[in-house]
C-alpha positions, 0 to 999 in steps of 0.5 A: 511643438509636440507631435500632437499638437502638428497633426492636429493643425494639419487635419483642422486645417484640412476640414477646414478646407473640405467641409466648405462645399460651396460651388457654381451650382445649376439654376433656372431665371425666369424673365419676362416684360410685361411687353412681351409675349414669352417668359424665359427660362435661362439656365445658368450657375449660381454660388450655392453651397456651404461654407465654415463659420464661426459665432462670436460669443463675445458679440459685445466685446469685439468690433462690428468688423469681426462680427461678419459671416463667410457665405459662398460668392462668386470668385469668378463670373461673367455676364450673359446676355439672351433676347426675350422672344415676342418683345414689340420693336419700342421695348428693348428685348434683351437680359443680361444674367450672373454666370458663376464659372467659380465659388470661394466662400467670403464676405458678400459683397452688395455690389454683386449679391443680394446679402440678406436672406431671400424673401417669398420670391416670384421664380417661375413665368405667368406668360407662354414659357420659352427656354434658352440654353446657353 
């Protein structure tokens, strides 16, 4: 092998790892229940960022499994539970949410991730707001 080939290979491996900017990012979730008096704003972390991917030109020639794209997804996560204030006794006032501990570029797992482009979502409060910093 030529030294140029080896250096190109090493550069490609190093650049491929550093070009993936997938990491936990701060995010605020707004949670409310119809029966409860308040909306709860929860500060958490989610996985977000850029992952290196390739677009294959020969899509008709490849197996469907070879066409999957890498996304920024959870490597390690935990769940926390918050108490929504102002709920009547007959309502469960708890809300569980994921917290990203670490992230990776990989295939999207539909068991715990929404792998489809976000539709117009409403992430805001319609009731008086309480802030939860856990």
